[in-house]
C-alpha positions, -999 to +999 in steps of 0.1 A: -878+607+752-876+630+782-842+618+793-813+638+777-790+615+757-755+619+745-760+608+709-788+614+684-789+588+655-805+603+624-821+578+600-839+586+568-859+558+552-874+553+518-890+520+507-866+502+530-888+472+541-862+447+528-833+458+551-844+484+577-855+459+604-820+443+604-804+478+607-827+487+636-817+455+653-780+464+650-787+498+665-806+483+695-776+459+699-751+487+704-728+483+734-739+517+747-775+528+752-771+565+758-787+575+725-820+583+708-830+574+673-849+600+652-863+587+619-878+605+590-895+585+563-892+601+529-926+590+515-923+552+514-950+533+495-940+498+510-942+485+545-913+507+559-936+529+580-953+498+595-919+485+605-909+518+620-940+523+640-937+488+654-901+495+665-912+529+680-938+511+701-912+487+714-887+515+722-909+545+731-882+562+752-854+557+726-870+562+692-891+589+675-906+586+640-907+622+630-940+631+613-939+660+589-957+665+555-944+631+542-931+649+511-905+630+490-874+651+493-846+627+484-818+615+507-799+648+510-829+670+519-844+644+542-812+641+562-808+678+561-842+682+579-832+656+604-799+674+611-818+706+619-835+689+649-804+673+664-798+688+698-775+663+717-738+667+721-731+641+694-748+631+662-745+601+640-761+593+605-775+559+598-785+544+564-815+521+563-797+491+547-764+486+565-755+467+597-735+482+625-710+463+646-720+464+683-691+487+693-697+514+666-712+541+687-691+536+717-658+535+698-667+567+678-679+585+709-646+578+726-627+591+696-647+623+692-645+631+730-608+626+729-606+649+699-626+675+719-602+672+748-573+678+725-587+705+701-615+720+722-652+713+724-660+742+701-639+727+673-660+710+646-651+673+647-661+645+624-651+609+631-654+583+603-645+546+602-637+521+576-664+497+564-668+462+551-684+463+516-709+435+513-736+423+489-773+422+497-769+391+517-740+406+537-714+385+520-681+403+519-672+420+486-642+440+500-630+437+537-620+474+536-637+502+519-606+524+524-583+498+508-607+491+480-607+528+470-572+537+481-584+562+507-562+582+530-580+609+550-549+617+571-524+633+547-494+652+556-498+684+576-532+672+589-549+687+558-576+663+547-596+689+527-580+684+493-587+647+496-624+654+502-631+681+476-635+658+446-651+628+463-665+620+497-646+592+514-663+597+548-694+575+542-723+591+562-732+558+578-697+555+593-696+590+608-702+607+641-699+644+646-700+667+676-727+694+679-702+721+671-699+706+636-737+700+633-743+737+640-717+749+615-730+725+588-766+735+590-785+745+571-772+721+544-772+743+512-789+734+480-755+733+462-743+706+485-740+673+467-749+652+497-755+660+534-726+638+547-701+651+522-710+687+532-704+679+569-671+663+561-660+694+541-670+717+570-650+695+594-620+694+572-621+732+565-627+744+601-619+715+624-607+680+625-615+647+606-606+618+628-603+584+612-609+550+627-591+524+604-613+495+618-645+487+599-675+495+621-702+491+595-712+465+570-719+487+540-745+468+520-746+471+481-778+459+466-785+479+434-808+505+449-782+525+469-783+563+465-745+565+462-729+531+469-694+518+463-684+516+426-656+492+417-625+507+399-624+494+364-617+507+329-647+509+305-650+479+282-659+498+250-662+533+235-698+538+246-689+530+282-659+553+279-681+583+268-706+575+295-679+575+322-663+607+310-697+624+310-704+611+346-670+623+358-675+657+341-709+662+358-695+651+392-666+674+387-689+704+382-712+695+411-683+690+435-667+723+424-700+741+430-702+725+464-666+737+472-676+772+461-704+772+486-679+760+512-658+791+505-689+813+508-698+798+541-664+798+558-636+808+535-625+836+558-618+811+586-600+785+565-563+778+566-544+796+538-533+765+520-567+749+522-584+781+510-560+783+480-567+747+471-605+752+474-604+783+452-584+765+425-609+736+426-640+758+426-626+777+396-630+746+373-667+756+370-657+785+348-631+768+327-630+742+300-605+721+282-568+725+291-575+754+315-600+732+335-574+704+337-548+728+349-571+742+376-579+706+387-542+698+390-535+730+410-562+721+435-542+691+447-571+667+446-555+641+422-540+616+447-560+584+444-544+563+417-537+563+380-570+550+366-594+573+384-570+603+380-569+597+342-607+598+340-609+630+360-582+646+338-598+634+306-632+646+318-618+680+326-601+682+292-631+671+271-659+688+290-678+718+280-679+749+302-705+746+330-715+775+351-731+769+385 
């Protein structure tokens, strides 16, 4: 890979033999070829490495399977290591089990470059697209991830940060960032919930989040996803209700801790309203009961529908104090 490319695609794999070959095929089928693919395997015990090495032999100038200690790190840390070695003007994350439409990279590259022309090349920019949610066989479950989860990443006053503090809507596999964002996001801190969420928060806090409403990824759900797309539904019984409240409470504490790290990293550069919202949200870590619920409301993150907001508020009301 001696030729300098415009885009680095970062792919972390783990026991992905079932789907990774199809995703690689969709990458090689992109309408633009000005990219390199860097892969880190996270300690697979199946045939994933065999598939990757075969692809590397077929595309020696365009693909590198990065060999390190082979340690099992988990998705966040594995992608964080990959992000450290990205050195091209633009960077895209790839999951091992999705399928990209042929125009994905080209469309996103055009949008990010237009954003740099408008806001400056030194501005951290993240571009994300919609996705088609599918089952394991790529049958459509939901034609729009955004519609399914009532997502709006372009709120009034161009302030997407509150919409991203409680939950990441910019799925990593649908994103491309410029190197200005990659440099500000690394190193990904231990308190980050996920690498892609952290990058989205940095972009929203310091730069721009640009949204493509067209689905550019088939987002495959197959039961082994690290995160995945959970359907919105009310629990069927008391046991499920308690489980959901516990899950929301844990997620609330983790995302508030991540927001506190965001303030530590770049709070002095944030817009006043965004900083105030982030401080209110981060404070839920030190509160419980009604005070925690009030802090959650003050942060402005509750904008995605009655059902999920009810769960977040109930989780805040019933949770024990958690310090991070």
